[in-house]
N, C-alpha and C positions, 0 to 999 in steps of 0.2 A: 651563437652557441659557443664557439671557440673563445670569443672574448669573455663570455661568462665563466668558462672553465679557468682562464687565466685569472680572472678576478677572484674566484673562489680560492685558488691556491694563494693569492696574495693576502687574502683576508686572514689566513691562518698564520701569516707572518706579522711582523711588527707593523703597527699602524703607519709609522713614518715612511716606510718603504712604499706602502700603498699610495699614500698621498703624494709622494715625490715622483713616483715612477709609473704608476698605473695609466695615467692618461696617455703618456708617450708610447707605452707598450701596446695599448689597445689601438691607438691610431696607426702605429707602425705595422701591427699585425694585419689590420684591415687592408692597408695599402699593399702589403706584401702578398696577401692572398689574392687581391685583385690582379697584381702583376703576374702571379703564378697562373691564374685562370687565363689571362691574356696570352701568356707564354705557351700554355698547353694547347691553345686554340690555334696559334701561329706556327707551332712546331709539331705537328702531328707526325706519327711515324709513317714511313713510306711503305705501308702495307695496305693491301686492299681491305677496305672497311668490312667486306663480307667475310673475311678470314679472322677478324678480331672478335673476342667475346663481345656479345651484345651489351650496349650501354643501358642501363636501367633508366627508363624515362622518369620525368618529374623533377629532375635536378634544377635547383634555383642558382642564380648568379652568386658567386662567393661561397655560399654554404652547401652547394651541391645537394646530395641526397641525405644530408645529416639529420634534418628535422624529422623526416619520415622514418628514418632508421632508428633514431633515438627514442621515438614514442613506444615501439614495441619491437625490439631487434629480432627476436625469434620469429614472430609473425611476418615481419618484412622480409627476412631472408627466405622463409618457406615460400612465400608468394613469389619472390623473385626467381627462385629455383623452378617453381611450377610454370611460370610464364616464359622465362628466358633459358632454361636448361641448366645443366650442372656446372657451367662456368659463365660468369657474367662480370661486368664492370659496374662499380658505383663510384661517384665522386664524393670525396671527403676533404674538407678544408685542411690545407697544410699537408695532405697526403696524396693529392692528385687523384688520378683515376685508378682505384684499386681493383685488381683482378681477384674475384672471389671464386674459389674451387670448393666443391662440395663432394661428399661421399668418397668413392675410390680415388678421385682426382687429388684429394689431400695427400694420400699415400704416394701417388704418382709423382707429385712435386717434391716431396720430402726425400724420395729415393733418388731423384735426378740431381745429384750434387754438382755435377759439371755444368748444369744449366741454371740451378737456382741455389743461392747462398742464404742459409739460415742466419749466419753470423752477420752478414752485411744487412740483412732484413731487419733483424732486431735492432741494429745500430741506428737505423733510420727511425725506429719508433722511440727508443730510449738510448740515445747516444752516450752511454756511460763512459766508454773510452775516451770520447771527445771531451767530456766534462773533466775527467782527470787530467788529460793533456793540457787543456786550456788553463786549468788551475795550477799545474805543476811543472810545465815544461821549462820554466825559467830556472828550475832547480835540478831537474833530472829528466833525461830523455831515455826511455826504455829501448832495448835492443829491437831490431827488425827481425821478426820470426819468419823464416822461410816456410812456404806452403808444404814443402817436402819433408820438413823435420817433425819430430815428435813435439807436439805443441806443449809448452811447459805448464799450461793450466789444464787442458783437457786430458792429457796422457796420464798425469799422476792420479787424477780422480777416476778415470776409466779403468786403470789397472790396479788400484789400491783400495777402492771403495766398494768392492763387490760384497754380496750378501754375507759371504763366509769370512770376510776380512775386517769388517767394521767393529767387531767386539774390542779391538784394540783401544777404542775411544770410550768404551762403556763407563769405566771409572770416572773419567773426566766429565762426561755428561751428567752422571748422577751427583757428583760433588758440586759441580757448577750450578745445576738447577736448584738443589736444596739451598745452597747459599743465596741465590738470586730470589727465591720465593720468600725466604726468611727476611730478606732486606726489603724487597719491593711489595710483598703482599702478605705481611704477617697479620693475620686476623685471629682474634680469640674466638672461642665458641659463641655463636649467635651474633657475632659483630658483623655489620653490613658495611660494604664500601661500594660506591659507584665507580666503576673502573673503565678508563679508556682502553679498550682491548688492544687496538693496534699499537699504541705507544708502549703499553705494558709488555706485550709480547716481544716487541723489537728489542727491548732491553733485556728481557729474559734469554731470548735466542742469541743475542750478542754475547751474554755471559757464557753460553755453551759453545758458540762458534769460535770465539778467540782462543781458548785453551786448547780446543781440538785442532784448529788449523795453524795457530802460531806457537802452541806449546804452553804448558802450564805456567811456567815462570813469567813469560811475556804476556800470555793471554789472560792472566788474572789481574793485570794492571787495570785499575778502575777507570783511568783516563782513556786508555785504549778501548775498553768495553763501551764507555759513553760515547767516545768518538766514532766507533763503528756503527753504533745505533743511529747516531745523527748522520753519518756518512750515507747510509742507504736512503734516508729520507731526502737528503740534499740532492742525491744523484737523480732520483725519480722526478723531483720538482724541476731541476735544472734541465733534464732530458726533454721534458714536455716543452719548455720554452725554446730549447734549441731546435726542436722538430718543427716548430711553426713560425718562428721569427726569422727575419733576414739574418745572415751570418754575422754581420757586424754588431747587430743588436743583440743577438743571442749570446755572442761572446761577452759582450759588455755585461749583460745580466748575470751570467755565470761568474765572471770575475768580481762583480760588485756585490752580489747578493747571495750566491750559492757556491762560492769557492770551496773546494775541499782540500786546500793547501794545508790547513792545520791537521786534518785527519791523516793526510799523506805524510806529514812530518812525524806524526805519532808512529806510524808504521815503519818508516825508515829508521828512525832514531832507536826504537825498541828492538826491531827485528835484525837489523844489519849486525850489531855486536854479537848476537847469539849465533847467527849463521857463520860468522867469521870463526867462532870457537869450534863449530863443526868442521869447517873447512880446514882449519889448521890442527885439528886432532885434540884440542883441549877438552872437548866433550866426551872423548872415549869413543868406543864402538857401540855402546848400548844406550845412546841418547834417545830421548823421547821422539817417537815418530810423529811428524806433523806435515801438513801440506807444504809448508815452506821448506822443510828439509827434503821432501820428495822433488820439489822444483829445483832446489840447489843441486841435487845429485843426479839430475837428468842431463846427460851430455847434450851439447849443441849438434847441429848437423855435421860439422867438421870434426866432431870428437873432442873439441875443447871444452873446458869447464865453463859454466854459466857463472857470471859475477854474483856475489852475494847481494849486491844492490838490485839487480834484475830479479833475483829470486824473491827478495823482500818486497819489491814493488808488486809482484803478481798477487800478493796477498790481498790487495784491494779488489781484485776480481772475484776471488772466492768469498770474501766478506760480503760483497753486494749479492752475489747469487744465493749464498746460504742463509744470510739473515733476512733479506727481503722476501724471498720465496717461501721460506719456512714460516715467517710471521704472517705472510699473506694467507696461507692456507690454514694455519692454526686459528687465525682469526675467524675464517669461514666456519671452521669446525666448532668453535665456541658459540657462534651465533646459531648454528643448527642445533646445538645442544640446549641452549638457553630457553628455547621455546618448547622443549620436549622433556618434561620432568620425568616421565616414565622411562624414557631412553637413558636419561642420566642415571636412574636407579639401577637399570639392567647392566649398564657399563660398570657402575661402581660395584656391583655384585660380582661381575666377572673379574674385575681387578683384585677384588678381595680374595679370590681363590688362590692367588699367588702367595698370599701370606707375606713373610718377610723376604721372599725371593722375587722382589719387584725391581726388575732391571730392564734396560732397553730391550735386551734379547728375549726376555720372558714375556714382556708386554707385547712384543711384536707377533707373538704366536697366538694371542687371544682372538678367537674367531669373530665375535661381535665387534670388537675394537677395529680389527682389520677391515671388515665389511663396512663398518660406519665411515672409516677413513676413505676407502675406495669410492663410497657414494658421495662424500664430500667433493672429491676431486672430479667425479663424473658429472655432478649437477652444477657445481659452482665454478664452471670453467668459463672461459672467454666465449663471447658470441663469434667473434673473428679473431683469430690468432695464428701462431706459428708463421710469422712473417717471414717471407723469403724474397730476395731480390733477384730478378731475372737478369742473368749474366749475358744472355744472347737471345736473339729471336728463336723461340721454341714452339714446335708444333706438338701440341698434346694429343692424347688419344681420341679426343672429340673431333680432331682435324682443325681446330682453331689455333691461331698463333698468338702467343703471349710475347709482346715486344720486349726487346732488351731495355733494361732500366725500369721495368714495371715492378711494383710492389705486389706481391701475391699473398693473399691471406686464405686460411682454410676456415670453413664454417664448423668449428669444433662442437659447439653446443647442439647444433642440429644433428651432427653424426652420433652424438652420445645418446640421442633418444630415437635412433633409427633401428628397428628390430632386425633389419636385414643384416646388420653388421655384428650381431652378438655371437660370441663364441659358443660352441656346442660342447656339452659334456660327452667325452668319448664313450663312456660306459652306458649312460642312459639315452643319449641322442637328443637331449633336451637343451634348449638355449638357456644361458644364464640370465634369465629375465626377472625372476623374482615374482611375488604375488601382486604387486602394484604396477601401474603403467610407468613407463620410463620417464614420463613427464613429471612424476611425483618423486619427492625425496623419500627413500626407504632405506633406513640404516641397516635393516636385517636382510636386505636383497641378496647378499652374497654369502650369508652364513651357511656352512655345510657344502658350499660349492668349492670345487678345485680350482679357485682362481684367486690370486693375491692382489693386494693393493698396488703392488709394483709391476704387475703383469700388464703389458702395454698391448694395444690393438686399435684397430680403426674406431672401435666403439668406446675407446678410452685413450684419448690423445693428449691428456694433460702433461704426461711425462714424455711425450714425443712418440717415436715409432721406429721399430726395427733397430738397425745399426746406429741410428741417430737419437735413440731413446736417452734420456737424461742419465748420465753415469753416476750421478750423486743421488739418485732416487732411493737407494736403499738406506743410505744414511738419513736422508731427510724424513722418510717414512718412519723409521725407528724412532728418530728424535721427536717428531710431532706426536706420535702415539704415546711416547713415554711422558712427554709434557702434559698431555691430556690426562693420562692415567694418574700422575701426581696431583694435578689440579682437582680431579674428582675425589680424591682421597681427602684433600684439605678443605675443599669448598663446595658449596651449592652454588649454582649459577642460574640466573633468570633474567628476563627482559622486564622493562617497566610495565608493558602492556600485556605481556604473556604471548604476544605474537612476534614472529621473526621480522625484523626491520628490513627495509628495502636496501638492495646493493646500490653502490655508486657505480655508474657505467660512463666511461670515458669514450666520446665520439661514436657511441653506439656499438663499440667493439669490445673494449676491455673492461672486465668486471673487477670491482674493488669491494672488500667487505663493507657492511654497514658502518657508518660513523657513530651510530647510536651507542652510548656506553652500556655496559651490562651491570647487573647488581650481584656482587659476590658476598656470600655469607660463610663465616668460618664454621667448621664442623668440629 
């Protein structure tokens, strides 16, 4: 299965790469997985087996529980919980023995930040920072960030992208999207086009993200926009290889086939001069607010100024997070719309009530649009996600011990269809359930309910939870809903068959939007 995944990724790249390198990568991967299996057996943690989360039976050599999990992830995880309890372990190739937590244990792990690291957990799944380092360390090495200082990536987003602050980006979003749609998807009335949704959205979102986070002057550079769209795709592909291949082979694959050196050169070449103008006062006091300027103006732990090179370098992190995640869920949203013509008409009618006042802020307040978007994130979430790395042997509330170095994942999709976790309306005392079962997609579920698409909870974990909820969710939600609104005004969207295509699921855990193209018709 893992070798099939590798092959599928390579098929999407040039044929020469597949012919030259695929046999070596497959052989090395199988060898490496066999080695890891042997290593796991010979280096068991010195903890009584009775205290460890139970290991789900049926694992096969090398592939572990993957085949059974991949067949029907939701059913498999439900059965495992019924048999083994709220915390259990499964064996996944390249990932070792994963500790799966369900229900309230997901919240428990996410809140125990001294025991479990989300940052390190995600890096084991998609080692984006490592990909950039391998590609660019011969040219620039970023500063070391102390765990005690205000993080130059997280802090600016957390404190400057709140719901009442993001209107500063409104004009840039509107201008960028109009220009991008005119260029990438200009359809006359009645004209049809078969559209690769993921690739098209990646370009559209890159057109928006670059001017918002790098500034209008730099962010409207066509080479940067194209480079950042390509950057996100390279990072995801390279990260998959790094997570399953031996270090030496993974590093070679990244440097040879997925290097992001060119994209990093674009960032540094374009951003550094602009940040230098801010630093030396050439831009005045009323320069355009961007993520890069926020990072630049955030002092280091000792009070000293951050270098313009470091501030520019961090743009790669925000580009990856904003472009990939936004394109990911916008793609899911379009696939949910394309098979529901009545929903499209209802949303289009709702958008029409705004008249000429169609902005990210006004669209964000539309009840059906917000309900639809929340339902997309509720239903189309990962089966297993919110990866955390255990920093020490930890006793959880069940009395079980999660060993240091374990990768812990939460059963997100399962929690999203559990009636017990639904919030209750304080006035009526009724749960926010809607008319249809939680197993079904219902775009109207939250209409008239006092709950927003950005409100997080155990029943809605896609944006995280509590103090560790995604700080950029308000910007992302407004951006995606505005993109959808503008598309509904311009196009009709449908599938070839009239039915929703199947998702792509990686390792039985991570869901990606369907690869089937959609048919757009100009209005």
